[in-house]
Phi, psi and omega in degrees: 000133179287145180274157177281143178269128178234118179270131172288160178300320180296312181296320179296317179297316179297316179300312181295323177296316179297314181296320178294319178305311182292324178295316179293317183295318184271347184069019182204152178266004184302308181293321179302317178294320178296315180296317178298320176298321178297319177299313183294319178297314180300320180291327175295319178295317178297320180300325179277331182225074191296339180270012180298317179291162180270153179293156176248189178295337174267119185298342179274342188253137176240162181224140177235126179274132178230103184061237179265017183235155176237131175259121176262134185209160170238163180232148169235183180293338183238350187220155168246120180259113178278121184263324185200150172239120189234131176281133187292345179270358175285161182301115183295340178290341180262359182300142186291335183223000000 
């Protein structure tokens, strides 16, 4: 059974910031919609196969790379909790996990 996706307030804010950045930069929402779709597809796959992502330094947190972004998440028996959306070109020393 696939798990329900639950976005933390922080992850939701990061996602919206990323999508807005691309919409402003490109003058169009086309890429933002495509990127958001990629996040959603990846999360559906993770919901069905939660151990798909690789472990992080925190044993409870896993990460899945989607293009130039990383989704950090934890899993329970019924949910996938998205903790952060991180662009891979940001300073890795500031990465949350």
